[in-house]
C-alpha positions as CSV (number, residue, x, y, z in Angstrom):
1,M,-61.4,30.2,-274.3
2,M,-59.2,27.6,-274.0
3,G,-56.9,26.6,-276.9
4,R,-53.2,26.7,-278.1
5,T,-51.5,30.1,-278.7
6,D,-49.2,31.3,-281.3
7,G,-47.1,33.1,-278.8
8,D,-49.3,35.5,-276.9
9,N,-51.9,35.5,-280.2
10,Y,-55.2,33.5,-280.2
11,T,-55.1,32.2,-283.9
12,L,-58.1,31.7,-286.2
13,D,-57.2,28.2,-286.2
14,D,-57.3,27.8,-282.5
15,M,-60.5,28.9,-282.3
16,F,-61.9,26.4,-284.6
17,V,-60.0,23.7,-282.7
18,S,-61.7,24.9,-279.5
19,S,-65.1,25.4,-281.2
20,A,-64.7,22.0,-282.5
21,A,-63.6,20.4,-279.2
22,Q,-66.9,21.9,-277.1
23,K,-69.2,20.7,-279.5
24,E,-67.6,17.1,-279.3
25,R,-67.6,17.4,-275.4
26,S,-71.2,19.1,-275.9
27,G,-72.8,16.1,-278.0
28,R,-71.0,13.4,-275.5
29,D,-72.7,15.0,-272.6
30,E,-76.0,14.6,-274.3
31,E,-75.5,11.3,-275.4
32,R,-74.9,10.5,-271.6
33,Q,-78.1,12.0,-270.6
34,R,-79.9,10.4,-273.2
35,N,-78.7,7.0,-272.2
36,K,-79.0,7.9,-268.4
37,A,-83.1,8.8,-269.4
38,V,-83.3,5.3,-271.4
39,Q,-81.8,3.5,-268.4
40,E,-84.2,4.9,-265.9
41,T,-87.2,4.5,-267.8
42,R,-86.2,0.3,-268.4
43,R,-85.5,0.3,-264.6
44,L,-88.8,2.0,-263.9
45,A,-90.8,-0.3,-266.3
46,G,-89.1,-3.1,-264.8
47,Q,-90.4,-2.2,-261.5
48,M,-93.9,-1.5,-262.6
49,E,-94.2,-4.7,-264.2
50,K,-93.3,-6.6,-261.1
51,C,-95.4,-4.4,-258.8
52,R,-98.1,-6.2,-257.2
53,H,-100.3,-2.9,-256.6
54,C,-100.0,-1.5,-260.1
55,F,-103.1,-2.2,-262.4
56,D,-101.1,-2.8,-265.4
57,S,-98.9,-5.3,-263.8
58,P,-99.4,-9.1,-264.4
59,E,-98.5,-9.6,-260.8
60,L,-101.8,-7.9,-259.9
61,P,-104.6,-10.3,-258.7
62,K,-107.0,-9.5,-260.9
63,H,-109.9,-11.4,-259.5
64,L,-109.5,-9.3,-256.1
65,I,-110.8,-6.4,-257.7
């Protein structure tokens, strides 16, 4: 565990500070992963919309099916 020490002793306050810092880092990592997933979904949706071979795309020449 990382944290401030009082001499060689790891104090109770240090434990709470370390725990809070780990939770904060964990929250930022989760938010970063969530944002990355949203960005990837939007990118794929944009590609699918422009795809000439996908059935849901407005670009598909439906009169040829």
